[in-house]
Each structure stands twice: as C-alpha cells, then as structure tokens.
C-alpha positions in Angstrom: 11.2 -13.5 1.0 14.9 -14.5 1.3 15.9 -12.2 -1.6 13.8 -9.3 0.0 15.5 -9.7 3.2 19.0 -10.0 1.6 18.3 -6.8 -0.4 17.1 -4.9 2.5 20.1 -5.9 4.7 22.4 -5.0 1.9 20.8 -1.5 1.7 21.2 -1.1 5.5 24.9 -2.0 5.3 25.6 0.3 2.4 23.9 3.1 4.1 25.7 2.3 7.3 22.6 2.6 9.3 23.1 2.3 13.1 19.7 0.7 13.4 20.5 -2.5 11.6 17.5 -4.9 11.3 17.4 -7.6 13.9 15.9 -10.9 13.9 13.1 -9.9 16.4 12.2 -7.0 14.0 11.9 -9.2 11.0 9.7 -11.6 13.1 7.5 -8.5 14.0 7.2 -7.9 10.2 6.3 -11.5 9.5 3.6 -11.3 12.3 2.3 -8.1 11.0 1.9 -9.6 7.6 0.1 -12.6 9.0 -2.3 -10.4 11.0 -2.9 -8.2 8.0 -4.0 -11.2 5.9 -6.6 -12.1 8.5 -7.9 -8.5 8.6 -8.1 -8.5 4.8 -10.2 -11.6 4.8 -12.7 -10.3 7.3 -12.7 -6.6 6.2 -10.5 -5.4 3.4 -10.8 -1.8 4.4 -9.3 -2.5 7.7 -6.1 -4.0 6.2 -2.9 -2.2 5.4 -2.7 -1.9 1.6 1.2 -2.0 1.4 1.2 -5.4 2.9 -1.7 -6.6 0.8 0.4 -5.6 -2.4 3.5 -7.1 -0.9 1.7 -10.5 -0.7 0.4 -10.0 -4.3 3.8 -9.1 -5.6 5.3 -12.1 -3.8 3.6 -14.3 -6.5 5.9 -12.8 -9.1 9.3 -13.5 -7.4 11.4 -12.9 -10.5 9.8 -9.7 -11.5 12.4 -6.7 -10.7 9.7 -4.2 -10.0 7.8 -6.6 -7.7 11.0 -7.3 -5.9 11.8 -3.6 -5.6 8.4 -2.9 -4.2 8.7 -5.7 -1.5 12.2 -4.3 -0.5 10.6 -0.8 -0.1 7.8 -1.9 2.1 10.2 -4.0 4.3 12.5 -1.0 4.5 9.7 1.3 5.4 8.6 -1.1 8.1 12.0 -1.2 9.5 12.4 2.6 9.5 9.0 3.0 11.2 7.3 4.6 8.2 5.1 1.9 6.9 1.9 3.5 5.8 3.3 7.0 5.5 4.9 6.8 2.1 2.5 7.7 -0.7 5.1 6.5 -3.3 4.4 2.9 -2.2 0.7 3.3 -3.0 
C-alpha cells in the first residue's frame, strides 16, 4: 500500500488540494478495509465492492492498472465519494 499512498499524496499535492490526507484519515481507511473484509466473510452482499476489489488488486502490486485502481479507490475515500463512482465498478 506504500505505493498507493505515495501516488495519492502526489495527486493531492499536484492538485493543490486544501484537504490534504492526514494520518488519521489513512487510519480510517485501513479500519474500513478491515471491517469490510469481516463483512465479506460473513455476508458478501453487505461488503463494499470497491474495497473487495482493492484487496484483490493488492495481490498484483506490479500491475499498472491494479495500482491505478487502488489509487482511485483511496482517492475516492479521501474525497468522501467512495461507493458513488460507477467508473470504479
């Protein structure tokens, strides 16, 4: 995930966003991922699809498209739009 965080921070810097990702916000994202894995194990229909895909793509860390998808999911979380972007599905 280090590469994903780096690229997301780089995007935020280039866009000169005023709401720069904080350590707490990244912690919230990781906690959401953990909770989503638990949901997926008990009831897949209750889990958030984008986060399931993010974990699946994490198995291919050198794949450019997988890395791009993971950055988009993190960025959408940071922007408060996770689950609202049909392009991620």
